[in-house]
C-alpha positions as CSV (number, residue, x, y, z in Angstrom):
1,M,96.0,79.5,96.7
2,E,98.2,77.1,97.9
3,F,101.3,79.0,96.5
4,V,99.8,81.9,98.2
5,H,99.8,79.9,101.3
6,A,103.3,79.0,101.3
7,I,104.5,82.7,100.3
8,R,102.6,83.8,103.5
9,V,104.5,81.1,105.6
10,I,107.9,81.6,104.2
11,A,107.3,85.8,105.1
12,E,106.5,85.0,108.6
13,V,109.4,82.2,109.1
14,A,111.9,85.2,107.5
15,R,110.3,87.8,109.8
16,F,110.8,85.8,113.1
17,E,114.0,83.8,112.1
18,S,112.6,81.2,113.7
19,F,110.2,78.1,111.9
20,T,108.8,77.5,115.6
21,A,108.1,81.4,116.1
22,A,106.2,81.4,112.6
23,A,104.2,78.2,113.5
24,R,102.9,79.6,116.8
25,E,102.1,83.1,114.9
26,L,100.5,80.8,111.7
27,R,98.9,78.8,114.4
28,L,100.5,75.5,112.3
29,S,102.6,72.9,114.0
30,T,106.3,73.4,113.4
31,A,106.9,70.5,111.3
32,S,103.9,71.8,108.9
33,V,105.9,74.9,108.6
34,S,109.1,73.3,107.6
35,R,107.2,71.3,105.3
36,I,105.3,73.9,103.2
37,V,108.7,75.7,103.1
38,G,110.7,72.5,101.9
39,E,107.7,72.2,99.4
40,L,108.0,75.6,98.4
41,E,111.8,75.7,97.4
42,N,111.4,72.3,95.7
43,D,108.9,73.9,93.5
44,L,111.1,76.7,92.4
45,G,114.3,74.9,92.6
46,V,116.2,77.4,94.8
47,R,116.8,77.7,98.6
48,L,114.7,80.6,100.0
49,L,116.3,80.2,103.7
50,N,119.9,79.6,105.4
51,R,118.9,77.2,108.2
52,T,121.7,77.2,111.2
53,T,120.6,75.8,114.6
54,R,120.3,79.5,115.7
55,R,118.2,81.3,113.4
56,V,117.1,81.1,110.1
57,Q,118.1,83.9,107.4
58,P,116.4,84.3,103.8
59,T,119.1,83.7,101.0
60,D,120.0,86.5,98.3
61,V,117.5,84.8,96.1
62,G,115.1,84.4,99.4
63,L,114.9,88.3,100.4
64,D,114.3,89.2,96.2
65,F,111.2,86.7,96.4
66,L,110.0,87.6,99.7
67,R,110.5,91.4,98.4
68,D,108.1,90.9,94.9
69,S,105.8,88.5,96.4
70,A,104.6,90.8,99.2
71,G,102.5,93.0,96.9
72,L,100.8,90.0,95.3
73,V,99.9,88.6,98.9
74,D,98.5,91.7,99.9
75,E,96.7,92.4,96.9
76,I,95.1,88.8,96.9
77,E,94.0,89.1,100.3
78,S,92.6,92.4,99.9
79,L,90.7,91.4,96.8
80,R,89.6,88.4,98.7
81,S,88.6,90.3,102.0
82,Q,86.6,92.4,99.4
83,T,84.6,89.8,98.2
84,R,84.0,88.3,101.3
85,E,82.7,91.4,102.6
86,R,79.4,91.4,100.3
87,H,78.1,88.2,102.0
88,N,80.3,87.7,105.2
89,S,81.4,89.5,108.2
90,P,84.9,91.6,108.7
91,R,87.4,88.7,109.6
92,G,91.2,87.5,109.9
93,L,94.2,88.9,111.9
94,L,94.4,92.7,112.0
95,R,98.0,93.8,112.5
96,V,98.3,97.6,113.7
97,S,101.5,99.3,114.8
98,S,100.9,102.3,116.9
99,V,102.9,105.1,119.2
100,T,103.6,104.4,122.6
101,G,101.4,107.1,124.3
102,F,98.6,106.9,122.4
103,G,99.0,102.9,121.9
104,N,99.3,102.4,125.7
105,E,96.6,104.6,127.2
106,C,94.1,105.3,124.2
107,L,94.3,102.7,121.7
108,A,94.1,99.3,124.1
109,A,91.1,100.8,125.8
110,A,89.3,101.3,122.4
111,I,90.1,97.7,121.0
112,P,87.7,95.4,123.1
113,G,84.6,97.6,121.9
114,F,86.0,96.9,118.5
115,L,86.3,93.1,119.0
116,E,82.8,92.7,120.5
117,R,81.5,94.3,117.5
118,Y,83.2,92.4,115.0
119,P,84.6,88.8,116.9
120,E,85.5,87.2,113.5
121,V,88.5,89.4,113.5
122,R,91.9,89.0,115.5
123,I,94.1,91.9,116.4
124,S,97.7,91.8,117.1
125,V,99.3,95.7,118.3
126,D,102.9,96.3,118.4
127,I,103.5,99.4,120.1
128,D,106.7,101.0,120.0
129,N,108.0,104.9,118.4
130,R,109.6,103.0,115.9
131,L,108.9,104.4,112.2
132,V,107.6,101.0,110.9
133,D,107.6,100.0,107.0
134,M,104.2,99.0,106.7
135,I,104.6,97.2,103.5
136,E,107.7,95.3,104.1
137,E,106.8,94.1,107.5
138,H,103.1,93.4,106.6
139,Y,100.9,95.9,109.0
140,D,97.4,96.4,107.9
141,V,97.1,99.8,110.0
142,S,100.1,102.3,111.6
143,I,98.9,104.6,113.9
144,R,100.9,108.1,114.1
145,V,101.2,111.4,115.7
146,G,101.9,115.0,113.9
147,P,102.1,115.8,110.1
148,L,102.7,113.3,107.6
149,E,105.2,112.7,104.9
150,D,105.2,109.5,103.5
151,S,102.7,110.4,100.6
152,A,102.5,106.6,99.4
153,L,100.1,105.8,102.4
154,V,96.3,106.4,102.9
155,A,95.5,108.6,106.3
156,K,92.6,108.8,108.1
157,K,92.6,111.5,110.8
158,I,91.2,109.7,113.9
159,Y,91.7,112.1,116.9
160,N,93.1,115.9,117.4
161,Q,95.3,115.5,120.6
162,R,95.5,119.2,122.5
163,M,97.9,119.2,125.0
164,I,96.8,121.2,127.9
165,F,98.0,122.6,131.2
166,V,96.6,120.7,134.3
167,A,97.8,120.5,137.7
168,T,95.7,119.2,141.1
169,P,93.5,121.5,143.1
170,E,96.0,121.2,146.2
171,Y,98.8,122.0,144.2
172,C,97.0,125.5,143.2
173,E,95.7,126.2,146.6
174,R,99.0,125.6,147.6
175,F,101.0,127.8,145.3
176,G,98.6,129.5,143.4
177,E,96.7,129.2,140.0
178,P,99.2,131.1,137.1
179,K,97.1,133.1,135.4
180,K,99.4,133.5,132.2
181,L,102.5,131.5,130.3
182,A,105.1,133.5,132.1
183,D,104.1,132.5,135.5
184,L,105.0,128.9,135.2
185,K,108.6,129.8,135.5
186,H,107.8,129.9,139.0
187,H,105.9,126.7,139.4
188,R,107.3,123.2,139.7
189,S,107.1,121.4,136.4
190,I,106.2,117.6,135.3
191,S,107.5,117.4,131.3
192,Q,106.6,114.6,129.2
193,I,110.0,114.8,126.5
194,N,110.4,111.8,124.0
195,G,113.4,112.4,122.0
196,E,113.0,115.9,120.1
197,W,109.0,115.5,121.0
198,G,107.7,117.4,123.7
199,R,110.3,119.8,124.1
200,E,108.4,122.9,122.4
201,H,104.4,123.3,122.2
202,Q,102.4,125.7,120.5
203,F,99.5,128.0,121.7
204,T,97.6,130.8,120.4
205,Y,96.6,133.8,122.8
206,R,94.5,136.7,121.5
207,K,95.3,135.8,118.1
208,K,99.6,135.8,118.8
209,L,101.2,132.1,118.4
210,L,103.2,131.6,121.4
211,T,106.1,129.0,121.8
212,F,106.3,127.2,125.1
213,K,109.5,125.5,125.9
214,N,109.1,122.3,128.5
215,P,111.0,122.5,131.2
216,E,113.5,119.8,132.0
217,D,113.5,119.7,135.9
218,F,111.4,116.3,136.2
219,V,111.4,114.7,132.6
220,V,109.4,111.6,131.7
221,S,108.7,109.8,128.3
222,S,104.9,108.6,128.8
223,P,102.0,110.4,129.4
224,S,100.7,107.8,131.7
225,A,104.1,108.7,134.0
226,V,103.1,112.3,133.5
227,R,99.7,111.9,134.8
228,N,100.4,109.8,137.6
229,A,103.4,112.5,138.6
230,V,101.2,115.3,138.7
231,L,98.2,113.5,140.5
232,T,100.4,113.5,143.5
233,G,100.3,117.4,143.5
234,Y,103.9,118.0,143.3
235,G,103.5,120.5,140.1
236,Y,102.1,121.1,137.0
237,A,102.3,119.1,133.7
238,L,101.2,119.8,130.2
239,L,99.0,116.4,129.4
240,G,96.7,115.6,126.5
241,N,93.4,116.3,126.4
242,Y,92.7,112.4,126.3
243,F,94.4,111.7,129.3
244,A,93.1,114.7,131.1
245,T,89.4,114.6,130.5
246,K,87.8,112.4,133.1
247,D,90.5,113.7,136.1
248,I,89.2,117.5,134.9
249,A,85.5,116.1,135.5
250,N,86.0,114.6,138.5
251,G,87.6,117.2,140.1
252,R,91.3,115.5,140.6
253,L,92.8,117.7,138.1
254,V,92.1,121.3,137.2
255,H,92.7,122.7,133.7
256,L,95.0,126.0,133.8
257,L,95.6,128.9,131.5
258,K,92.3,127.7,129.3
259,D,93.0,131.1,127.3
260,Y,95.6,129.7,125.7
261,K,94.8,127.7,123.3
262,P,97.0,124.6,122.1
263,I,97.8,123.9,118.6
264,D,96.0,120.5,117.5
265,Q,98.0,117.4,116.8
266,P,96.4,115.4,114.4
267,I,96.6,111.6,115.2
268,F,96.3,109.6,112.0
269,A,95.7,106.0,111.0
270,L,97.4,104.9,107.9
271,M,97.1,102.1,105.6
272,P,99.7,101.1,102.6
273,H,98.3,102.3,99.4
274,R,96.5,99.5,97.6
275,R,93.7,98.8,95.1
276,Y,91.5,96.9,97.5
277,M,91.2,97.9,101.3
278,P,90.4,94.8,103.5
279,A,87.1,94.9,105.2
280,K,89.0,94.3,108.6
281,A,91.2,97.9,108.0
282,R,88.2,99.6,106.7
283,V,85.8,98.8,109.7
284,F,88.4,99.4,112.3
285,L,89.0,102.6,111.1
286,D,85.7,104.0,110.9
287,Y,85.3,102.4,114.4
288,L,88.2,104.6,115.7
289,A,86.9,107.5,114.2
290,E,83.5,107.0,116.1
291,H,85.4,105.6,119.2
292,F,87.5,108.9,119.3
293,S,84.6,111.7,118.1
294,E,83.6,112.6,121.3
295,A,87.0,113.2,122.6
296,D,87.9,115.1,120.0
297,A,85.1,117.2,120.1
298,G,85.8,118.0,123.6
């Protein structure tokens, strides 16, 4: 087990390119981290890290060692978690990667309830639209939106996002409520576009599939910014149903063009394909599916 622990330590040093940052992440002293790495290098008889005054980087041998050992550590950690689950509550650090919009507005609000239920689990969430390599970067769970292409990952759908047209009652009173999709060209728009995402959305109307091109007069990249802007009464917007539900219920927003049914945008929680699923990851996915089921049904 000391050898496995040393592998985890050197992996964190390589990830942060710093003994100090790795020590902080592992909750060890910098001296302990340096000692563990030195003992591992002595045991193997090779230098795994190049140290400079500015940063630390793996040698070529170190890169090979980290790549080859990553799967071994994951298997051992998963087996340990699986065994513990039979007698103990899930525990340990759960590393999660999430797309920005869902992470900021939905996931962050859901996690406190999970930690209340499983107090021995700690969570670190990286919120970024970057497509991460779960195995190389040691993530337990990754949240992604839309169709999946990586068949090597295990996926569980946790939510169906639907993009709906909304505006404030004041805006509708002032400018009128659009009755069909073509009417929107005469209205002010607030659009969420992030890269290629959000430029087009599909709807069904009387069994016909229609494509709506998001206007680009007023564009922002996050759903919270869209919500804040549309609540000023400036114009209409396409907003994910999860972000709009409460405002519609309390009368702050009106759901427009209800006859146009949006195509679902499934949100998945992904895990590396491995023989043993850690208990902490399994219960986290179960919790997310439960937490978002009510909103999904809406």
